[in-house]
N, C-alpha and C positions, 0 to 999 in steps of 0.2 A: 513457562518452556514449551509447556506440550501447543498451545497454540502456533505459536512460531513453529515447530516441528511439523506440524499439519499443514500452517502456511507455505512451507516450504515444498512439500512433498505435492501439493494442490498444483504449485506453482510449477513443476518440474513435468506434472504429469499431463497441463494443461502445454504448454512450451513442446512435447513432445507430440502429444494429437495435433496441435496445430501446426506444426513441421512436416507431420507424416500426411498430412492435408493439403499442403502448400500454400496455406494459409498464411497472410501475415502476423507476424506475433503481437497479441493484443500486449503491449509494455509501450511503456515511454519510451522512443531511439534513441534519446539523449539527454546528458546528465541535467537538461532545464527543465523537462519532463518529472523527472523524477523528485529533483529539487523543489518542483510546484505540490507535488503527493507528499513529500516530508513537509511544508507549507502549508496544507490544508489540517495534516495529522495533528499539525503544533499549532494551530488557531483553533482550532477543538480544543485540545486541550487546557490551551491561554484559559480562553470561555470559560469551561468550566472550572478553573483556578478562580478565576475571578468573580464569579459566581458564588463556589461557597466561599469565598475572602468576605467579600464586601454585602453579600446580599442577603448570610443566613444566618 
């Protein structure tokens, strides 16, 4: 849970900093971009599960 809170705080700081500097926010602007990130995460978790389940 501590990592989640640190991630949220870091995201808030980056969001404020980029907005103050009039830069585009470094995040996917649409749901498809967010779902792509979720897919990459789930793919990595799935790979680890497969390796642990079948190859160890």
